[in-house]
C-alpha positions as CSV (number, residue, x, y, z in Angstrom):
1,X,166.1,264.5,-34.0
2,X,162.5,266.2,-35.4
3,X,159.9,265.5,-32.9
4,X,157.6,263.5,-35.5
5,X,160.5,261.4,-36.7
6,X,160.5,257.8,-35.2
7,X,162.9,256.6,-32.6
8,X,163.3,256.6,-28.8
9,X,161.8,259.3,-27.3
10,X,163.6,262.4,-26.4
11,X,164.4,263.2,-22.8
12,X,163.1,266.9,-22.2
13,X,165.7,269.1,-22.0
14,X,165.7,271.0,-18.2
15,X,166.4,274.3,-20.0
16,X,163.0,274.2,-22.0
17,X,161.4,274.7,-18.5
18,X,159.3,277.7,-17.9
19,X,162.2,280.4,-16.2
20,X,161.4,280.5,-12.1
21,X,159.0,277.7,-11.9
22,X,160.6,276.0,-9.6
23,X,162.3,279.4,-8.1
24,X,158.7,279.9,-7.3
25,X,157.9,276.4,-5.9
26,X,161.2,276.8,-3.6
27,X,160.0,280.3,-2.6
28,X,157.0,279.2,-1.3
29,X,158.4,276.3,0.7
30,X,160.8,279.0,2.4
31,X,158.0,281.6,3.5
32,X,155.8,278.2,4.3
33,X,159.1,276.8,6.7
34,X,159.8,280.5,7.4
35,X,156.5,281.3,8.9
36,X,156.2,277.8,10.5
37,X,159.6,279.0,12.2
38,X,158.1,282.2,13.7
39,X,155.0,280.4,14.9
40,X,157.2,277.8,16.9
41,X,159.1,280.9,18.3
42,X,156.2,282.8,19.4
43,X,154.6,279.5,20.8
44,X,158.3,278.4,23.0
45,X,158.0,282.6,24.2
46,X,154.3,282.1,25.3
47,X,155.6,279.2,27.0
48,X,158.3,280.2,28.6
49,X,156.4,283.6,30.1
50,X,153.8,281.4,31.4
51,X,156.3,279.8,33.0
52,X,157.9,282.5,34.7
53,X,161.1,281.8,32.4
54,X,163.0,284.7,30.5
55,X,162.8,285.1,26.7
56,X,165.1,286.8,24.4
57,X,163.3,289.3,22.3
58,X,165.4,291.2,19.3
59,X,163.1,294.3,18.4
60,X,163.9,295.5,14.4
61,X,167.1,296.1,12.8
62,X,165.4,299.5,11.7
63,X,164.4,300.5,14.9
64,X,166.9,299.9,18.2
65,X,168.2,296.9,16.8
66,X,168.5,295.6,20.2
67,X,167.8,292.1,22.0
68,X,166.2,292.4,25.6
69,X,165.9,289.7,27.9
70,X,162.3,290.0,29.5
71,X,160.9,288.3,32.1
72,X,157.3,288.5,33.6
73,X,157.6,290.9,36.5
74,X,155.9,289.1,39.1
75,X,158.3,285.7,38.9
76,X,161.3,288.1,39.0
77,X,163.3,286.9,42.1
78,X,167.3,288.1,43.1
79,X,168.6,285.5,40.8
80,X,167.0,286.9,38.2
81,X,168.0,290.3,38.6
82,X,171.9,288.7,38.5
83,X,171.2,287.1,35.4
84,X,170.1,289.9,33.5
85,X,172.9,291.9,35.1
86,X,175.5,289.2,33.9
87,X,174.4,288.3,31.1
88,X,172.8,291.1,29.9
89,X,173.8,294.2,30.7
90,X,171.7,297.0,30.0
91,X,169.4,298.9,32.0
92,X,166.8,296.7,34.2
93,X,163.4,298.0,34.0
94,X,159.6,297.7,34.9
95,X,157.3,297.8,32.3
96,X,153.5,298.5,32.8
97,X,150.6,299.2,30.6
98,X,149.2,302.7,30.1
99,X,146.1,302.3,32.3
100,X,148.0,300.6,35.7
101,X,150.6,304.1,35.0
102,X,147.7,306.3,35.2
103,X,146.3,304.4,38.4
104,X,149.7,304.8,39.3
105,X,150.1,308.0,39.0
106,X,153.0,308.0,37.3
107,X,153.8,310.5,34.5
108,X,156.3,310.4,31.5
109,X,159.6,311.2,33.1
110,X,160.0,313.7,30.2
111,X,157.1,315.3,31.6
112,X,157.5,315.4,35.1
113,X,161.0,317.4,34.7
114,X,160.9,321.0,34.3
115,X,164.8,321.2,33.1
116,X,166.8,322.8,30.0
117,X,168.4,319.0,29.4
118,X,164.7,317.7,29.1
119,X,165.1,316.8,25.2
120,X,162.7,313.2,24.5
121,X,163.3,312.9,21.4
122,X,165.1,309.4,20.6
123,X,166.7,308.6,17.2
124,X,164.5,305.2,17.3
125,X,161.0,306.5,18.1
126,X,159.0,309.3,18.9
127,X,159.2,309.2,22.6
128,X,161.1,307.1,25.0
129,X,158.9,305.1,28.0
130,X,160.4,306.5,30.9
131,X,158.4,307.0,33.9
132,X,159.8,307.6,37.6
133,X,162.7,305.5,38.9
134,X,161.5,303.7,42.5
135,X,162.6,301.7,45.0
136,X,159.9,299.7,47.6
137,X,159.9,301.2,50.9
138,X,161.1,298.2,52.6
139,X,164.1,297.9,50.8
140,X,168.1,299.2,52.2
141,X,169.6,300.6,49.1
142,X,167.5,299.6,46.3
143,X,170.4,298.6,44.2
144,X,171.2,294.8,45.8
145,X,169.5,291.8,43.4
146,X,167.4,291.3,46.5
147,X,166.4,294.6,47.1
148,X,165.9,295.4,42.6
149,X,163.7,291.8,42.8
150,X,161.2,293.3,45.5
151,X,160.9,296.5,44.0
152,X,160.1,294.7,40.5
153,X,157.4,292.2,41.9
154,X,155.6,294.2,44.2
155,X,155.4,296.4,41.0
156,X,154.0,293.6,39.2
157,X,151.3,292.6,42.3
158,X,150.5,296.4,42.8
159,X,150.1,296.1,38.7
160,X,147.9,293.7,39.0
161,X,145.7,295.2,41.9
162,X,145.3,298.2,39.5
163,X,144.0,296.4,36.6
164,X,141.6,294.6,38.7
165,X,140.2,297.8,40.1
166,X,141.5,301.2,38.5
167,X,139.5,303.4,39.7
168,X,140.0,302.2,43.9
169,X,143.2,302.1,43.3
170,X,145.1,306.0,43.6
171,X,148.6,307.2,43.3
172,X,148.9,307.3,47.6
173,X,148.5,303.4,47.4
174,X,151.5,303.3,45.1
175,X,153.2,306.0,47.2
176,X,152.3,303.7,50.1
177,X,154.6,300.8,49.0
178,X,157.2,303.0,46.7
179,X,159.6,305.9,46.8
180,X,161.2,307.6,44.0
181,X,164.4,308.3,42.9
182,X,164.9,304.8,43.0
183,X,167.1,302.0,41.5
184,X,164.2,300.7,39.2
185,X,162.8,302.4,36.1
186,X,159.2,301.8,35.5
187,X,158.3,302.6,31.7
188,X,154.8,303.3,30.7
189,X,153.3,301.2,27.6
190,X,151.5,302.7,25.0
191,X,147.9,303.8,25.1
192,X,147.3,301.2,22.2
193,X,149.8,298.9,22.6
194,X,151.6,297.3,19.7
195,X,149.2,298.8,17.3
196,X,150.6,302.4,18.7
197,X,153.9,301.4,19.3
198,X,156.7,298.2,18.8
199,X,159.1,299.1,21.5
200,X,160.4,296.5,23.6
201,X,158.1,297.5,26.8
202,X,154.9,296.9,24.5
203,X,156.6,293.5,23.4
204,X,157.1,292.5,27.0
205,X,153.7,293.9,28.1
206,X,151.8,292.1,25.0
207,X,153.8,288.8,25.9
208,X,152.0,289.3,29.9
209,X,148.9,290.2,28.3
210,X,148.7,286.8,26.0
211,X,149.7,284.4,29.4
212,X,147.2,286.4,31.7
213,X,150.2,287.5,33.8
214,X,150.1,290.8,35.8
215,X,150.2,293.8,33.4
216,X,154.1,293.9,34.1
217,X,157.1,293.1,32.2
218,X,161.1,293.3,32.7
219,X,163.4,294.3,30.3
220,X,166.9,294.4,29.9
221,X,169.2,295.4,27.0
222,X,171.6,292.6,26.0
223,X,175.5,294.1,25.0
224,X,178.7,292.9,23.9
225,X,181.4,292.5,25.8
226,X,183.8,293.4,23.8
227,X,182.6,296.1,21.6
228,X,179.9,297.6,24.2
229,X,177.6,297.8,21.6
230,X,173.9,295.8,21.7
231,X,174.9,292.4,21.3
232,X,174.0,291.0,17.7
233,X,170.7,289.0,16.6
234,X,172.9,286.1,15.8
235,X,174.9,286.1,18.7
236,X,172.3,286.8,20.8
237,X,170.3,284.0,19.3
238,X,173.3,281.7,19.9
239,X,173.4,282.9,23.8
240,X,169.8,281.8,23.8
241,X,170.4,278.7,22.4
242,X,173.1,277.6,24.5
243,X,171.1,278.2,27.8
244,X,167.7,277.2,26.4
245,X,166.0,280.6,26.4
246,X,163.4,281.2,23.3
247,X,164.5,283.4,20.8
248,X,162.0,285.4,18.9
249,X,161.9,288.3,17.1
250,X,159.7,291.2,17.2
251,X,157.8,291.1,14.1
252,X,156.8,287.8,14.6
253,X,155.2,288.8,18.2
254,X,153.6,291.9,16.1
255,X,152.0,289.7,14.3
256,X,150.9,286.9,16.9
257,X,149.5,289.6,19.3
258,X,148.6,292.6,18.1
């Protein structure tokens, strides 16, 4: 029927609509929903960290591609160490920020070793964060859940003291409380934090800073019991959901906290 012909008005043909208009609206809605989800995930992670509870943090698919269980170091007890040992399975490390590591007198491990095996050139970053592995001097072997929890919480206490008085806290103060080698690896955060490096070390420290906790965070990689590989992000997210632990993407933390 011609447009100027008499008779009932013709219904518009959906095929005549401009291509992509509806798609653009849908894409905008999806993007807004995704942004809202990321913001909510960050808020849940901050609330958990503020309460001394763990968070599951996935870094980036093009980096390590790993999810770590992350705790504020000052809140770690023997049960938390057992949780990481049993449910995550990776290396339990405590990260401190760069200024605190300087006050402690802790170098990067690769810089402290003079051995032909030293080659700190990982595929996922410019260098690793490892410093010295330590035990608190009041531990026995240093490996039990209680011993590692004591070492970790005392590192957090020392980090708080060093942050409060970086000129007054000395390597001798650190050595009075800790000995090396030990069973808890200390990690050094990058000088400029997330602006310089976006590893779990820096992501954990950014969470601690955001909730005014001592500049120390515990990280432990989640491994797959069946394959032995890093736990897939979807499996880590499902685990976190079952356990009521916030799961957050590193990209969302970088966007919110950098």
